N, C-alpha and C positions, 0 to 999 in steps of 0.2 A: 081591717086587720091584715097587714102584709105576711106572707109567709116565704122564708127563705130556706135554703138548703146549704149546709156547710158541707164541703167535701175535703176531708182529712181521713184517708183510709188506713194508713200505716206509717211507720211501725208504732209499737207501743209508746215510746218516748215522744214521738211526734204527735200522737194523739193527745197525750197529757199536755203537751206544749200548746195545744189549741184550746183548751179548756178556758183559760182567762178571756179569750176572745169572746166566748159565749156569755161570760159573765158580764162583760162590757155591754153586749148587746142588750142584755136583760135589764142593765141599769140605765142605759141611754136611750133604748127603743122598745119601751115597754107595749108598743102597738104591733111589734113584730113576734111572730112565733118561729122557732128554730127547730128544724130537723137535722139530722146528721147522717151522711153517708159514710160507713167505715167498714173495714174488714170484719167479717162475722167474728173471727177469733178475738177481736178487741172491743166488740160491742158493749161489754160490761162497763167500760170506762165512762163513755158519754151518757150511758144510762144512769150513771150516779149523779149527773148534774140535773138539778129540778128545772132548768130552763129548756132542757132538750125535750121537746114533746115526742118525737117518734125517731126510731132508729131505722136506717135502711142499710141492711147488711149485704155486703158483696163478697165475692170470692175470687178476686182477680188472680191470686196466686194459683189456685187450682185451675181456673179457666185458662191460664197460660200454658198449662201442662197439657191441656186436651182441648184445643181451640176449635177443633171440628166435630167433637162429639155431641150426640144429640142432647145429652144432659146440659152441656154448656149453653147450646142455643136456646134450649127450653127456659133455663134459669135467666139468660140474658133477655128474652122475650117478656118473661115475667117481670123482670126488673123495669123494663122500658114501660110496661103497663102501669105499674106502681108509680113510677115517677110522673107518668102523664096524669094519673089520678090525684096526685098530690097538689096539683094546680099552684105551683111556686111562682112567686113574683120574680124572683132572681136566685141565682146560685153564687157562692164566693168559693173559689178553689184555693184552699189554704196549702194545697200540696205542690202545685207547680210542676207537676209531671205530666208527661204525655198520657200515662194511663188515667190520671185523675181528670185530665181535660177530655179525654174520650168519654169517660163516665158522664162528665157534666154535659157533653153534647147530646146525650140521650134526653136531657131535661129541656121541655119547651119553656124556657124562661130566659131572662136576660142573664148573661153569664159574665162573671166579674173575676179578676185574678191579677197575678202579678204581671208587671211589664217585662218586656224581653230581657232587659238588663238584670232583672231581679229574680227571674224564675230558674229554678234547679235545672230545668230542661226547657230552654227558651222556645223550641217549636210548640210547646203546650200553649203558648200565649195566642197562637193563630185561632184557637177555639174560642177566646173570650171577646166579648163585645165591649167591654171597658177594663183597662189596664191601668196598674198603678205601680210606681217606681218606689220600691222599698229598700233601704240602705242594707247592704250586706253585713256591715260591720256591727249589727245588733244580734243579741241572742234571739233564738228561735221564737221564744215567747213573745218578745217585743215585736218581732216582724209579723207575727200573727195578728197581734193586737192592732198594730198600725194599719195593716191591710184592711182589716175589717172596718176600723174606725174611718179611714178614707173612703171605703166603699159606701158607707152609710151616713157619713157626714157627721161625725162627732169627734170630740177631743178626749182621748183616754186619760184617765188619772195616773199618776205614778204608781200608785199601789196595785199590786197584783192580786187578784182574787181568783183562785181556781174554782170555788163555788161548790165542791163536791158535797153531797150529802153522806155523811159517814156511816158505815155499816154499824148496826146496832151492837153487834157482838162479835168476838173472834170466832174461829171455827171451834166446834166442840171439843176436838181433841187438844187445843191449845192449852197451855199449863195456866194454872191460877196465879202463879207467882209472876213477878215482873220478868219480862223476857226481851231480848234484843234479836232482831233479825239479822242475818249475815247474808248478803246477797253476793255470792261469790261467782255466779255464772253470767256469762256474757256471750253475745253472738260471735265474737272475733277473739281468738286465742291472745293476740297481742294487747287486749284490754285487760287480761286477768292479773290478779295479784297472787303472788306465791303462796302455796298451801302452808308453807311453814309460818308465814306471816299471820295467816287466818287463825292458826292454831295457838300461836302466842297471844293474838288479840283475844281470842275466845277464852283462853285460861285467864287473863287478866280481868276480863269483864265478868267472868264467874266468881272471881275473888272479891268483885265488888257487889256480888248478890244478884248478878243478872244472867239468867239462863238463855243460851244461845239456841235459836231455832234456825235451821239451816235448810232452805228449799232447794229443790232441783228439778228442772223440767225434763229434759232429755235423759236417757239412760246414763250416758257419760257424766252429766251433772248429778244425778242421784248417787251414783257411784262415788263421786267426789264428796258429796254431802255426807255419805255415810263415813267415809274415811275421816273427814274432819270431826264429825260427831264423836267418833271412837277415840279421838285424842284430845277432845275438850270435855271436862268433867261436866256431868249432868245435861250435855248438849243433846238436841233432838234433831234428827234428820227428818224433815217434814214428810208427810205423805204427799202423793201426787195430788194437786189441786188444779181447779180451774181459775180463771182470772178473778172471778168474783170472790172466791174464798181466799185468794192471795191478797186481794184489797181488804178484806176483813181482818186477815192476820196483820198486815201491815198497819192498819188503822188503830190497832190496839196494842202496838209494840210500845215498849218504853223509848226505845230508839231503833233506828235502822242504819246499817253500815253496809255500803254496797259499791260495786264496780260501776262503770259506765254502761248502765243498762237502764231499760225502760222502767223497771220496777223501782229503781232508786227515785226516778222523776214521779212516779205514782205516790211513793211514800211522802214525797215533798207536797204534793197536791193534797194529800189527806192530813196535812198539817202535823206531820210527826217530825221530832228531831232526827236529822239525816246527816251523815257524814259520806259524801261521794268520793270514791277513790279513782283518780285518773292516772294512766300510765302511758297512754299512746294518743290521746286526743285532747283538744283545747277546751276546758270548762268555760272559757270566755263565750264560746259559741253555743254549746249545747250542755252546759252543766246544770246541775240543780240551781234553781232559780226562783226568785220572788218570795221567799219565806225567810224570817229572821232565824228560823231553827234550822235551816239547811246550810251546810258548809262544803265547799270543794277542796280536796286535797290533791297534790300532784299535778300533772299536766303532761304535755306532749313530751316523751322521753324522760319523764320525771317520775321515779318510783318513790311514793311516800313511805316512810318507814312506820313501823308499829307505833313506836312514840308519838310521831306527827299525828297519826289518826286518833290515839288517846288524848292528845292535848286539844284536839279539834272538837271533841265530844262536848255537848252543851252540859251545863251543871245539872239539868233535870236528869241525865242519864247516870 
C-alpha cells in the first residue's frame, strides 16, 4: 500500500478545486492512501472526502507573521516530526507556490509538482524531483486532475467527481422551509455585487417561496448581511459559523447564489444548484465547474443583472 501526501493549503476555493483529483486517485489507484496538508482553517473541507485518510494542518499565515517566535519553531518542529512519521512514498504539490514547495521539502519522500512553465511561482519547482507541464488554458480543477493523473500514471475521465460526503443535517437554527443561501461576501471589493441587486434578488426569491439566509464572516460582512436581511422579507442574517457549519448550511439549501468566493465552489462540490456571479474575474479560469447544476454569470468587467441571475436559476429552485 503506497502512501501519498497531497499539498494544497489554501485558499478555500483552491482547496475545493483539488477535491476531484482525490476522487480520481481513489478510482484509479485503490492501492494508494491519501493524506492532505492544508491550512488548519480549511481542514473541514478535505475532511468531508472519504478517500482522505488524515489531515495535516498547517498555519503558514500565522507563521509568516511571527517567523522567529518560539511557538512558530515548536510547531514547525512538530510538523516535521509528523511528516517523517507519516512514511510517505511521494508528495504531489498541487499549489505550485514557494510556500507549498518549502512545506513539501520537509517530507522525506519523492516530490512531484508542476514544471517551471506551469507553476504559479516557478522557483517552487526547484524543490520537486519530478515535474509535469500542465497547460494554463485549463480550469483549475482540470489542471489539478491532470497533474495528479500524470504523476500517478492514469487517464482521468471527463466526468468530474468532487466525492464529498454530505453533512446529514443543516445547522439547528436553519429554517425548516426551503431556503436559498446568498453569498454576498468576497475577499476583494471589486468582486462584489451591488447591495441593491441583492435586495431585489432576495425579494423576488421570497415571492417564489424561498427564504434567504445571508452569512457573513467578518464584522463588515455581518453588518452587510444584517442590512440585506432587513430589506428582504423573512430573510435571516446567519449567526457566526465555522466552516463545517457553513458546509452543512450549503448542503441543505434549495439553491445557492454567490459571488466569486470559495463558498460558491464549496456549494458546487456539495452538489447544490449554484449561480455564481462574476464581475471582475474570468469564470473560464476559476468559475464554478464540473456540475450540471452550477452556472456562471458575468465575467471580467461584466456586471450581470438581477434578471440574468434569475434566468440562470435551475428549475429546481
